[in-house]
PDB file of N, CA, C and O in Angstrom:
ATOM      1  N   MET A   1       0.848  -1.176   0.000  1.00  0.00           N
ATOM      2  CA  MET A   1       0.000   0.000   0.000  1.00  0.00           C
ATOM      3  C   MET A   1       0.895   1.242   0.000  1.00  0.00           C
ATOM      4  O   MET A   1       1.818   1.332   0.809  1.00  0.00           O
ATOM      5  N   SER A   2       0.642   2.167  -0.868  1.00  0.00           N
ATOM      6  CA  SER A   2       1.470   3.361  -0.965  1.00  0.00           C
ATOM      7  C   SER A   2       0.801   4.561  -0.310  1.00  0.00           C
ATOM      8  O   SER A   2      -0.423   4.656  -0.226  1.00  0.00           O
ATOM      9  N   ARG A   3       1.637   5.458   0.142  1.00  0.00           N
ATOM     10  CA  ARG A   3       1.145   6.676   0.765  1.00  0.00           C
ATOM     11  C   ARG A   3       0.712   7.648  -0.319  1.00  0.00           C
ATOM     12  O   ARG A   3       1.426   7.832  -1.305  1.00  0.00           O
ATOM     13  N   ARG A   4      -0.451   8.276  -0.150  1.00  0.00           N
ATOM     14  CA  ARG A   4      -0.980   9.184  -1.168  1.00  0.00           C
ATOM     15  C   ARG A   4      -0.859  10.649  -0.797  1.00  0.00           C
ATOM     16  O   ARG A   4      -1.200  11.519  -1.599  1.00  0.00           O
ATOM     17  N   VAL A   5      -0.383  10.935   0.394  1.00  0.00           N
ATOM     18  CA  VAL A   5      -0.280  12.312   0.866  1.00  0.00           C
ATOM     19  C   VAL A   5       1.192  12.646   1.031  1.00  0.00           C
ATOM     20  O   VAL A   5       1.976  11.830   1.515  1.00  0.00           O
ATOM     21  N   LYS A   6       1.560  13.865   0.620  1.00  0.00           N
ATOM     22  CA  LYS A   6       2.945  14.310   0.806  1.00  0.00           C
ATOM     23  C   LYS A   6       2.940  15.785   1.146  1.00  0.00           C
ATOM     24  O   LYS A   6       1.961  16.491   0.903  1.00  0.00           O
ATOM     25  N   ASN A   7       4.015  16.228   1.696  1.00  0.00           N
ATOM     26  CA  ASN A   7       4.194  17.629   2.016  1.00  0.00           C
ATOM     27  C   ASN A   7       4.629  18.332   0.728  1.00  0.00           C
ATOM     28  O   ASN A   7       5.749  18.131   0.259  1.00  0.00           O
ATOM     29  N   GLN A   8       3.763  19.139   0.170  1.00  0.00           N
ATOM     30  CA  GLN A   8       4.036  19.796  -1.114  1.00  0.00           C
ATOM     31  C   GLN A   8       5.210  20.759  -1.029  1.00  0.00           C
ATOM     32  O   GLN A   8       5.996  20.871  -1.970  1.00  0.00           O
ATOM     33  N   ARG A   9       5.328  21.451   0.090  1.00  0.00           N
ATOM     34  CA  ARG A   9       6.439  22.404   0.223  1.00  0.00           C
ATOM     35  C   ARG A   9       7.774  21.674   0.286  1.00  0.00           C
ATOM     36  O   ARG A   9       8.751  22.108  -0.324  1.00  0.00           O
ATOM     37  N   LEU A  10       7.818  20.574   1.016  1.00  0.00           N
ATOM     38  CA  LEU A  10       9.044  19.788   1.082  1.00  0.00           C
ATOM     39  C   LEU A  10       9.375  19.191  -0.285  1.00  0.00           C
ATOM     40  O   LEU A  10      10.540  19.168  -0.683  1.00  0.00           O
ATOM     41  N   ALA A  11       8.371  18.713  -0.999  1.00  0.00           N
ATOM     42  CA  ALA A  11       8.596  18.145  -2.326  1.00  0.00           C
ATOM     43  C   ALA A  11       9.116  19.210  -3.296  1.00  0.00           C
ATOM     44  O   ALA A  11      10.016  18.934  -4.089  1.00  0.00           O
ATOM     45  N   ALA A  12       8.560  20.415  -3.239  1.00  0.00           N
ATOM     46  CA  ALA A  12       9.005  21.501  -4.117  1.00  0.00           C
ATOM     47  C   ALA A  12      10.431  21.922  -3.780  1.00  0.00           C
ATOM     48  O   ALA A  12      11.243  22.145  -4.678  1.00  0.00           O
ATOM     49  N   ALA A  13      10.740  22.031  -2.484  1.00  0.00           N
ATOM     50  CA  ALA A  13      12.101  22.388  -2.074  1.00  0.00           C
ATOM     51  C   ALA A  13      13.081  21.290  -2.474  1.00  0.00           C
ATOM     52  O   ALA A  13      14.200  21.580  -2.897  1.00  0.00           O
ATOM     53  N   GLY A  14      12.671  20.043  -2.344  1.00  0.00           N
ATOM     54  CA  GLY A  14      13.533  18.920  -2.711  1.00  0.00           C
ATOM     55  C   GLY A  14      13.824  18.890  -4.200  1.00  0.00           C
ATOM     56  O   GLY A  14      14.938  18.567  -4.612  1.00  0.00           O
ATOM     57  N   TYR A  15      12.837  19.221  -5.000  1.00  0.00           N
ATOM     58  CA  TYR A  15      13.017  19.259  -6.453  1.00  0.00           C
ATOM     59  C   TYR A  15      14.075  20.298  -6.824  1.00  0.00           C
ATOM     60  O   TYR A  15      14.952  20.033  -7.646  1.00  0.00           O
ATOM     61  N   VAL A  16      13.987  21.473  -6.219  1.00  0.00           N
ATOM     62  CA  VAL A  16      14.949  22.548  -6.496  1.00  0.00           C
ATOM     63  C   VAL A  16      16.333  22.170  -5.965  1.00  0.00           C
ATOM     64  O   VAL A  16      17.340  22.395  -6.637  1.00  0.00           O
ATOM     65  N   TRP A  17      16.385  21.594  -4.757  1.00  0.00           N
ATOM     66  CA  TRP A  17      17.652  21.193  -4.143  1.00  0.00           C
ATOM     67  C   TRP A  17      18.371  20.170  -5.018  1.00  0.00           C
ATOM     68  O   TRP A  17      19.562  20.312  -5.294  1.00  0.00           O
ATOM     69  N   ALA A  18      17.653  19.148  -5.448  1.00  0.00           N
ATOM     70  CA  ALA A  18      18.257  18.103  -6.274  1.00  0.00           C
ATOM     71  C   ALA A  18      18.684  18.663  -7.632  1.00  0.00           C
ATOM     72  O   ALA A  18      19.757  18.327  -8.132  1.00  0.00           O
ATOM     73  N   PHE A  19      17.850  19.512  -8.228  1.00  0.00           N
ATOM     74  CA  PHE A  19      18.169  20.079  -9.532  1.00  0.00           C
ATOM     75  C   PHE A  19      19.411  20.957  -9.462  1.00  0.00           C
ATOM     76  O   PHE A  19      20.278  20.881 -10.332  1.00  0.00           O
ATOM     77  N   ALA A  20      19.501  21.793  -8.425  1.00  0.00           N
ATOM     78  CA  ALA A  20      20.652  22.687  -8.274  1.00  0.00           C
ATOM     79  C   ALA A  20      21.929  21.904  -7.993  1.00  0.00           C
ATOM     80  O   ALA A  20      23.014  22.313  -8.408  1.00  0.00           O
ATOM     81  N   SER A  21      21.805  20.793  -7.298  1.00  0.00           N
ATOM     82  CA  SER A  21      22.997  20.013  -6.952  1.00  0.00           C
ATOM     83  C   SER A  21      23.610  19.322  -8.162  1.00  0.00           C
ATOM     84  O   SER A  21      24.777  18.932  -8.118  1.00  0.00           O
ATOM     85  N   LEU A  22      22.853  19.164  -9.234  1.00  0.00           N
ATOM     86  CA  LEU A  22      23.377  18.492 -10.419  1.00  0.00           C
ATOM     87  C   LEU A  22      24.543  19.256 -11.051  1.00  0.00           C
ATOM     88  O   LEU A  22      25.419  18.648 -11.665  1.00  0.00           O
ATOM     89  N   THR A  23      24.558  20.574 -10.906  1.00  0.00           N
ATOM     90  CA  THR A  23      25.638  21.367 -11.491  1.00  0.00           C
ATOM     91  C   THR A  23      26.767  21.641 -10.513  1.00  0.00           C
ATOM     92  O   THR A  23      27.883  21.945 -10.933  1.00  0.00           O
ATOM     93  N   SER A  24      26.500  21.539  -9.215  1.00  0.00           N
ATOM     94  CA  SER A  24      27.526  21.910  -8.236  1.00  0.00           C
ATOM     95  C   SER A  24      28.149  20.728  -7.501  1.00  0.00           C
ATOM     96  O   SER A  24      29.163  20.893  -6.823  1.00  0.00           O
ATOM     97  N   SER A  25      27.568  19.553  -7.622  1.00  0.00           N
ATOM     98  CA  SER A  25      28.076  18.401  -6.887  1.00  0.00           C
ATOM     99  C   SER A  25      28.375  17.248  -7.845  1.00  0.00           C
ATOM    100  O   SER A  25      27.452  16.672  -8.422  1.00  0.00           O
ATOM    101  N   PRO A  26      29.647  16.906  -8.019  1.00  0.00           N
ATOM    102  CA  PRO A  26      29.981  15.785  -8.908  1.00  0.00           C
ATOM    103  C   PRO A  26      29.396  14.453  -8.432  1.00  0.00           C
ATOM    104  O   PRO A  26      29.012  13.615  -9.247  1.00  0.00           O
ATOM    105  N   GLY A  27      29.330  14.262  -7.117  1.00  0.00           N
ATOM    106  CA  GLY A  27      28.758  13.032  -6.579  1.00  0.00           C
ATOM    107  C   GLY A  27      27.278  12.917  -6.878  1.00  0.00           C
ATOM    108  O   GLY A  27      26.789  11.848  -7.242  1.00  0.00           O
ATOM    109  N   ALA A  28      26.558  14.036  -6.721  1.00  0.00           N
ATOM    110  CA  ALA A  28      25.126  14.044  -7.015  1.00  0.00           C
ATOM    111  C   ALA A  28      24.890  13.822  -8.506  1.00  0.00           C
ATOM    112  O   ALA A  28      23.973  13.100  -8.898  1.00  0.00           O
ATOM    113  N   ARG A  29      25.718  14.445  -9.326  1.00  0.00           N
ATOM    114  CA  ARG A  29      25.585  14.276 -10.778  1.00  0.00           C
ATOM    115  C   ARG A  29      25.815  12.822 -11.176  1.00  0.00           C
ATOM    116  O   ARG A  29      25.078  12.279 -11.999  1.00  0.00           O
ATOM    117  N   ALA A  30      26.821  12.199 -10.602  1.00  0.00           N
ATOM    118  CA  ALA A  30      27.107  10.798 -10.912  1.00  0.00           C
ATOM    119  C   ALA A  30      25.963   9.896 -10.457  1.00  0.00           C
ATOM    120  O   ALA A  30      25.603   8.949 -11.157  1.00  0.00           O
ATOM    121  N   HIS A  31      25.390  10.185  -9.287  1.00  0.00           N
ATOM    122  CA  HIS A  31      24.256   9.390  -8.792  1.00  0.00           C
ATOM    123  C   HIS A  31      23.064   9.536  -9.734  1.00  0.00           C
ATOM    124  O   HIS A  31      22.425   8.547 -10.090  1.00  0.00           O
ATOM    125  N   TYR A  32      22.767  10.767 -10.135  1.00  0.00           N
ATOM    126  CA  TYR A  32      21.664  11.031 -11.065  1.00  0.00           C
ATOM    127  C   TYR A  32      21.890  10.300 -12.392  1.00  0.00           C
ATOM    128  O   TYR A  32      20.975   9.675 -12.927  1.00  0.00           O
ATOM    129  N   ASP A  33      23.118  10.386 -12.916  1.00  0.00           N
ATOM    130  CA  ASP A  33      23.428   9.727 -14.189  1.00  0.00           C
ATOM    131  C   ASP A  33      23.298   8.208 -14.086  1.00  0.00           C
ATOM    132  O   ASP A  33      22.836   7.559 -15.025  1.00  0.00           O
ATOM    133  N   ARG A  34      23.708   7.636 -12.942  1.00  0.00           N
ATOM    134  CA  ARG A  34      23.545   6.188 -12.749  1.00  0.00           C
ATOM    135  C   ARG A  34      22.079   5.799 -12.742  1.00  0.00           C
ATOM    136  O   ARG A  34      21.708   4.773 -13.311  1.00  0.00           O
ATOM    137  N   ARG A  35      21.233   6.613 -12.100  1.00  0.00           N
ATOM    138  CA  ARG A  35      19.795   6.322 -12.073  1.00  0.00           C
ATOM    139  C   ARG A  35      19.187   6.428 -13.473  1.00  0.00           C
ATOM    140  O   ARG A  35      18.347   5.613 -13.855  1.00  0.00           O
ATOM    141  N   LYS A  36      19.617   7.437 -14.234  1.00  0.00           N
ATOM    142  CA  LYS A  36      19.122   7.595 -15.604  1.00  0.00           C
ATOM    143  C   LYS A  36      19.561   6.407 -16.458  1.00  0.00           C
ATOM    144  O   LYS A  36      18.778   5.899 -17.261  1.00  0.00           O
ATOM    145  N   ALA A  37      20.801   5.963 -16.291  1.00  0.00           N
ATOM    146  CA  ALA A  37      21.308   4.819 -17.057  1.00  0.00           C
ATOM    147  C   ALA A  37      20.568   3.536 -16.681  1.00  0.00           C
ATOM    148  O   ALA A  37      20.456   2.614 -17.488  1.00  0.00           O
ATOM    149  N   ALA A  38      20.064   3.488 -15.442  1.00  0.00           N
ATOM    150  CA  ALA A  38      19.317   2.311 -14.987  1.00  0.00           C
ATOM    151  C   ALA A  38      17.890   2.308 -15.522  1.00  0.00           C
ATOM    152  O   ALA A  38      17.160   1.334 -15.341  1.00  0.00           O
ATOM    153  N   GLY A  39      17.486   3.398 -16.182  1.00  0.00           N
ATOM    154  CA  GLY A  39      16.166   3.433 -16.800  1.00  0.00           C
ATOM    155  C   GLY A  39      15.174   4.385 -16.165  1.00  0.00           C
ATOM    156  O   GLY A  39      14.034   4.476 -16.621  1.00  0.00           O
ATOM    157  N   ASP A  40      15.581   5.101 -15.119  1.00  0.00           N
ATOM    158  CA  ASP A  40      14.672   6.070 -14.499  1.00  0.00           C
ATOM    159  C   ASP A  40      14.494   7.277 -15.413  1.00  0.00           C
ATOM    160  O   ASP A  40      15.415   7.670 -16.128  1.00  0.00           O
ATOM    161  N   ARG A  41      13.319   7.846 -15.380  1.00  0.00           N
ATOM    162  CA  ARG A  41      13.099   9.116 -16.069  1.00  0.00           C
ATOM    163  C   ARG A  41      13.679  10.236 -15.222  1.00  0.00           C
ATOM    164  O   ARG A  41      14.095  10.014 -14.084  1.00  0.00           O
ATOM    165  N   HIS A  42      13.706  11.441 -15.780  1.00  0.00           N
ATOM    166  CA  HIS A  42      14.309  12.590 -15.101  1.00  0.00           C
ATOM    167  C   HIS A  42      13.711  12.804 -13.712  1.00  0.00           C
ATOM    168  O   HIS A  42      14.453  12.932 -12.738  1.00  0.00           O
ATOM    169  N   VAL A  43      12.411  12.844 -13.608  1.00  0.00           N
ATOM    170  CA  VAL A  43      11.752  13.138 -12.336  1.00  0.00           C
ATOM    171  C   VAL A  43      12.028  12.035 -11.312  1.00  0.00           C
ATOM    172  O   VAL A  43      12.264  12.327 -10.140  1.00  0.00           O
ATOM    173  N   ALA A  44      12.000  10.788 -11.738  1.00  0.00           N
ATOM    174  CA  ALA A  44      12.261   9.678 -10.816  1.00  0.00           C
ATOM    175  C   ALA A  44      13.716   9.700 -10.335  1.00  0.00           C
ATOM    176  O   ALA A  44      13.980   9.469  -9.155  1.00  0.00           O
ATOM    177  N   ALA A  45      14.648   9.974 -11.232  1.00  0.00           N
ATOM    178  CA  ALA A  45      16.055  10.040 -10.845  1.00  0.00           C
ATOM    179  C   ALA A  45      16.298  11.205  -9.897  1.00  0.00           C
ATOM    180  O   ALA A  45      17.074  11.092  -8.948  1.00  0.00           O
ATOM    181  N   GLN A  46      15.639  12.311 -10.155  1.00  0.00           N
ATOM    182  CA  GLN A  46      15.778  13.477  -9.297  1.00  0.00           C
ATOM    183  C   GLN A  46      15.155  13.219  -7.928  1.00  0.00           C
ATOM    184  O   GLN A  46      15.715  13.626  -6.910  1.00  0.00           O
ATOM    185  N   ARG A  47      14.018  12.556  -7.891  1.00  0.00           N
ATOM    186  CA  ARG A  47      13.364  12.220  -6.626  1.00  0.00           C
ATOM    187  C   ARG A  47      14.242  11.260  -5.818  1.00  0.00           C
ATOM    188  O   ARG A  47      14.342  11.391  -4.598  1.00  0.00           O
ATOM    189  N   ASN A  48      14.872  10.307  -6.487  1.00  0.00           N
ATOM    190  CA  ASN A  48      15.770   9.389  -5.806  1.00  0.00           C
ATOM    191  C   ASN A  48      16.961  10.133  -5.219  1.00  0.00           C
ATOM    192  O   ASN A  48      17.394   9.836  -4.105  1.00  0.00           O
ATOM    193  N   LEU A  49      17.489  11.091  -5.958  1.00  0.00           N
ATOM    194  CA  LEU A  49      18.594  11.912  -5.461  1.00  0.00           C
ATOM    195  C   LEU A  49      18.161  12.707  -4.234  1.00  0.00           C
ATOM    196  O   LEU A  49      18.908  12.801  -3.261  1.00  0.00           O
ATOM    197  N   PHE A  50      16.974  13.271  -4.274  1.00  0.00           N
ATOM    198  CA  PHE A  50      16.465  14.019  -3.123  1.00  0.00           C
ATOM    199  C   PHE A  50      16.292  13.103  -1.916  1.00  0.00           C
ATOM    200  O   PHE A  50      16.610  13.494  -0.793  1.00  0.00           O
ATOM    201  N   ASN A  51      15.798  11.901  -2.133  1.00  0.00           N
ATOM    202  CA  ASN A  51      15.650  10.954  -1.027  1.00  0.00           C
ATOM    203  C   ASN A  51      17.015  10.621  -0.429  1.00  0.00           C
ATOM    204  O   ASN A  51      17.143  10.469   0.786  1.00  0.00           O
ATOM    205  N   ARG A  52      18.018  10.510  -1.269  1.00  0.00           N
ATOM    206  CA  ARG A  52      19.371  10.243  -0.774  1.00  0.00           C
ATOM    207  C   ARG A  52      19.875  11.421   0.048  1.00  0.00           C
ATOM    208  O   ARG A  52      20.488  11.231   1.098  1.00  0.00           O
ATOM    209  N   PHE A  53      19.616  12.648  -0.430  1.00  0.00           N
ATOM    210  CA  PHE A  53      20.006  13.834   0.332  1.00  0.00           C
ATOM    211  C   PHE A  53      19.302  13.882   1.685  1.00  0.00           C
ATOM    212  O   PHE A  53      19.914  14.250   2.687  1.00  0.00           O
ATOM    213  N   MET A  54      18.041  13.518   1.722  1.00  0.00           N
ATOM    214  CA  MET A  54      17.305  13.519   2.982  1.00  0.00           C
ATOM    215  C   MET A  54      17.910  12.506   3.953  1.00  0.00           C
ATOM    216  O   MET A  54      18.011  12.773   5.151  1.00  0.00           O
ATOM    217  N   GLY A  55      18.306  11.362   3.441  1.00  0.00           N
ATOM    218  CA  GLY A  55      18.966  10.370   4.290  1.00  0.00           C
ATOM    219  C   GLY A  55      20.292  10.875   4.830  1.00  0.00           C
ATOM    220  O   GLY A  55      20.632  10.642   5.990  1.00  0.00           O
ATOM    221  N   MET A  56      21.043  11.573   3.972  1.00  0.00           N
ATOM    222  CA  MET A  56      22.323  12.135   4.412  1.00  0.00           C
ATOM    223  C   MET A  56      22.103  13.232   5.454  1.00  0.00           C
ATOM    224  O   MET A  56      22.848  13.319   6.431  1.00  0.00           O
ATOM    225  N   LEU A  57      21.083  14.071   5.249  1.00  0.00           N
ATOM    226  CA  LEU A  57      20.771  15.126   6.208  1.00  0.00           C
ATOM    227  C   LEU A  57      20.395  14.527   7.555  1.00  0.00           C
ATOM    228  O   LEU A  57      20.843  15.009   8.595  1.00  0.00           O
ATOM    229  N   PHE A  58      19.579  13.485   7.544  1.00  0.00           N
ATOM    230  CA  PHE A  58      19.185  12.817   8.780  1.00  0.00           C
ATOM    231  C   PHE A  58      20.415  12.256   9.494  1.00  0.00           C
ATOM    232  O   PHE A  58      20.551  12.391  10.710  1.00  0.00           O
ATOM    233  N   HIS A  59      21.298  11.633   8.738  1.00  0.00           N
ATOM    234  CA  HIS A  59      22.527  11.077   9.306  1.00  0.00           C
ATOM    235  C   HIS A  59      23.369  12.170   9.960  1.00  0.00           C
ATOM    236  O   HIS A  59      23.847  12.005  11.082  1.00  0.00           O
ATOM    237  N   CYS A  60      23.546  13.276   9.260  1.00  0.00           N
ATOM    238  CA  CYS A  60      24.358  14.375   9.793  1.00  0.00           C
ATOM    239  C   CYS A  60      23.733  14.967  11.060  1.00  0.00           C
ATOM    240  O   CYS A  60      24.445  15.283  12.013  1.00  0.00           O
ATOM    241  N   LEU A  61      22.422  15.116  11.070  1.00  0.00           N
ATOM    242  CA  LEU A  61      21.756  15.677  12.242  1.00  0.00           C
ATOM    243  C   LEU A  61      21.819  14.727  13.430  1.00  0.00           C
ATOM    244  O   LEU A  61      22.010  15.172  14.562  1.00  0.00           O
ATOM    245  N   GLN A  62      21.663  13.436  13.196  1.00  0.00           N
ATOM    246  CA  GLN A  62      21.697  12.460  14.279  1.00  0.00           C
ATOM    247  C   GLN A  62      23.071  12.360  14.922  1.00  0.00           C
ATOM    248  O   GLN A  62      23.174  12.162  16.133  1.00  0.00           O
ATOM    249  N   ARG A  63      24.112  12.492  14.139  1.00  0.00           N
ATOM    250  CA  ARG A  63      25.476  12.319  14.638  1.00  0.00           C
ATOM    251  C   ARG A  63      26.218  13.643  14.842  1.00  0.00           C
ATOM    252  O   ARG A  63      27.396  13.644  15.199  1.00  0.00           O
ATOM    253  N   ALA A  64      25.539  14.757  14.618  1.00  0.00           N
ATOM    254  CA  ALA A  64      26.129  16.100  14.771  1.00  0.00           C
ATOM    255  C   ALA A  64      27.415  16.215  13.962  1.00  0.00           C
ATOM    256  O   ALA A  64      28.430  16.700  14.463  1.00  0.00           O
ATOM    257  N   GLU A  65      27.369  15.765  12.703  1.00  0.00           N
ATOM    258  CA  GLU A  65      28.521  15.823  11.813  1.00  0.00           C
ATOM    259  C   GLU A  65      28.249  16.825  10.689  1.00  0.00           C
ATOM    260  O   GLU A  65      27.098  17.135  10.380  1.00  0.00           O
ATOM    261  N   HIS A  66      29.318  17.317  10.094  1.00  0.00           N
ATOM    262  CA  HIS A  66      29.192  18.165   8.921  1.00  0.00           C
ATOM    263  C   HIS A  66      29.067  17.283   7.685  1.00  0.00           C
ATOM    264  O   HIS A  66      29.564  16.157   7.660  1.00  0.00           O
ATOM    265  N   TYR A  67      28.406  17.798   6.675  1.00  0.00           N
ATOM    266  CA  TYR A  67      28.254  17.078   5.414  1.00  0.00           C
ATOM    267  C   TYR A  67      29.612  16.930   4.740  1.00  0.00           C
ATOM    268  O   TYR A  67      30.390  17.882   4.666  1.00  0.00           O
ATOM    269  N   ASP A  68      29.883  15.731   4.253  1.00  0.00           N
ATOM    270  CA  ASP A  68      31.128  15.455   3.539  1.00  0.00           C
ATOM    271  C   ASP A  68      30.770  14.662   2.287  1.00  0.00           C
ATOM    272  O   ASP A  68      30.307  13.525   2.375  1.00  0.00           O
ATOM    273  N   GLU A  69      30.984  15.261   1.138  1.00  0.00           N
ATOM    274  CA  GLU A  69      30.582  14.619  -0.118  1.00  0.00           C
ATOM    275  C   GLU A  69      31.317  13.308  -0.372  1.00  0.00           C
ATOM    276  O   GLU A  69      30.757  12.393  -0.975  1.00  0.00           O
ATOM    277  N   THR A  70      32.558  13.208   0.080  1.00  0.00           N
ATOM    278  CA  THR A  70      33.303  11.964  -0.126  1.00  0.00           C
ATOM    279  C   THR A  70      32.683  10.807   0.657  1.00  0.00           C
ATOM    280  O   THR A  70      32.763   9.657   0.225  1.00  0.00           O
ATOM    281  N   LYS A  71      32.069  11.100   1.803  1.00  0.00           N
ATOM    282  CA  LYS A  71      31.356  10.064   2.560  1.00  0.00           C
ATOM    283  C   LYS A  71      29.962   9.837   1.990  1.00  0.00           C
ATOM    284  O   LYS A  71      29.487   8.703   1.934  1.00  0.00           O
ATOM    285  N   ALA A  72      29.312  10.909   1.570  1.00  0.00           N
ATOM    286  CA  ALA A  72      27.933  10.822   1.105  1.00  0.00           C
ATOM    287  C   ALA A  72      27.801  10.000  -0.167  1.00  0.00           C
ATOM    288  O   ALA A  72      26.833   9.257  -0.329  1.00  0.00           O
ATOM    289  N   PHE A  73      28.757  10.126  -1.059  1.00  0.00           N
ATOM    290  CA  PHE A  73      28.731   9.387  -2.313  1.00  0.00           C
ATOM    291  C   PHE A  73      29.955   8.474  -2.383  1.00  0.00           C
ATOM    292  O   PHE A  73      30.726   8.517  -3.342  1.00  0.00           O
ATOM    293  N   ALA A  74      30.115   7.654  -1.355  1.00  0.00           N
ATOM    294  CA  ALA A  74      31.289   6.787  -1.239  1.00  0.00           C
ATOM    295  C   ALA A  74      31.311   5.687  -2.291  1.00  0.00           C
ATOM    296  O   ALA A  74      32.382   5.157  -2.587  1.00  0.00           O
ATOM    297  N   SER A  75      30.167   5.325  -2.864  1.00  0.00           N
ATOM    298  CA  SER A  75      30.133   4.269  -3.866  1.00  0.00           C
ATOM    299  C   SER A  75      30.772   4.712  -5.173  1.00  0.00           C
ATOM    300  O   SER A  75      31.084   3.884  -6.028  1.00  0.00           O
ATOM    301  N   GLN A  76      30.967   6.013  -5.328  1.00  0.00           N
ATOM    302  CA  GLN A  76      31.597   6.572  -6.515  1.00  0.00           C
ATOM    303  C   GLN A  76      33.111   6.566  -6.333  1.00  0.00           C
ATOM    304  O   GLN A  76      33.586   6.811  -5.224  1.00  0.00           O
ATOM    305  N   PRO A  77      33.880   6.297  -7.375  1.00  0.00           N
ATOM    306  CA  PRO A  77      35.342   6.351  -7.237  1.00  0.00           C
ATOM    307  C   PRO A  77      35.806   7.730  -6.776  1.00  0.00           C
ATOM    308  O   PRO A  77      35.304   8.750  -7.248  1.00  0.00           O
ATOM    309  N   VAL A  78      36.762   7.755  -5.857  1.00  0.00           N
ATOM    310  CA  VAL A  78      37.240   9.017  -5.284  1.00  0.00           C
ATOM    311  C   VAL A  78      37.896   9.894  -6.332  1.00  0.00           C
ATOM    312  O   VAL A  78      37.897  11.115  -6.177  1.00  0.00           O
ATOM    313  N   ALA A  79      38.452   9.329  -7.387  1.00  0.00           N
ATOM    314  CA  ALA A  79      39.143  10.116  -8.418  1.00  0.00           C
ATOM    315  C   ALA A  79      38.187  11.068  -9.132  1.00  0.00           C
ATOM    316  O   ALA A  79      38.631  12.084  -9.667  1.00  0.00           O
ATOM    317  N   ASP A  80      36.891  10.769  -9.155  1.00  0.00           N
ATOM    318  CA  ASP A  80      35.932  11.628  -9.835  1.00  0.00           C
ATOM    319  C   ASP A  80      35.522  12.828  -8.988  1.00  0.00           C
ATOM    320  O   ASP A  80      34.936  13.775  -9.512  1.00  0.00           O
ATOM    321  N   LEU A  81      35.819  12.809  -7.689  1.00  0.00           N
ATOM    322  CA  LEU A  81      35.428  13.911  -6.820  1.00  0.00           C
ATOM    323  C   LEU A  81      36.539  14.947  -6.764  1.00  0.00           C
ATOM    324  O   LEU A  81      37.717  14.595  -6.828  1.00  0.00           O
ATOM    325  N   PRO A  82      36.175  16.233  -6.643  1.00  0.00           N
ATOM    326  CA  PRO A  82      37.214  17.256  -6.583  1.00  0.00           C
ATOM    327  C   PRO A  82      37.993  17.158  -5.276  1.00  0.00           C
ATOM    328  O   PRO A  82      37.455  16.718  -4.260  1.00  0.00           O
ATOM    329  N   ALA A  83      39.247  17.565  -5.304  1.00  0.00           N
ATOM    330  CA  ALA A  83      40.088  17.527  -4.112  1.00  0.00           C
ATOM    331  C   ALA A  83      39.632  18.583  -3.109  1.00  0.00           C
ATOM    332  O   ALA A  83      39.202  19.669  -3.495  1.00  0.00           O
ATOM    333  N   GLN A  84      39.727  18.261  -1.829  1.00  0.00           N
ATOM    334  CA  GLN A  84      39.367  19.202  -0.769  1.00  0.00           C
ATOM    335  C   GLN A  84      40.429  20.294  -0.700  1.00  0.00           C
ATOM    336  O   GLN A  84      41.626  20.016  -0.785  1.00  0.00           O
ATOM    337  N   ALA A  85      39.978  21.544  -0.545  1.00  0.00           N
ATOM    338  CA  ALA A  85      40.922  22.657  -0.422  1.00  0.00           C
ATOM    339  C   ALA A  85      41.574  22.603   0.959  1.00  0.00           C
ATOM    340  O   ALA A  85      40.890  22.402   1.962  1.00  0.00           O
ATOM    341  N   ALA A  86      42.858  22.778   1.008  1.00  0.00           N
ATOM    342  CA  ALA A  86      43.583  22.678   2.291  1.00  0.00           C
ATOM    343  C   ALA A  86      43.499  23.958   3.068  1.00  0.00           C
ATOM    344  O   ALA A  86      44.049  24.051   4.166  1.00  0.00           O
TER     345      ALA A  86
END
């Protein structure tokens, strides 16, 4: 049984968040591209990316940690991620 009610404001913010991250985050872009290659349409791949971001946000809040893209998208080879500025 699927849920038919959602928070429209959260969904709208998530759509913008995921869309904006495609140009600024190599890890997010790679995740989106993998979902598209797996057969997802644009909206489904973007929704999956947003769900992943929500999971990462929950993790960071629970453990009082800062977001780290190398940890968030660890399944991606590290060579594709930009080097951290020292």
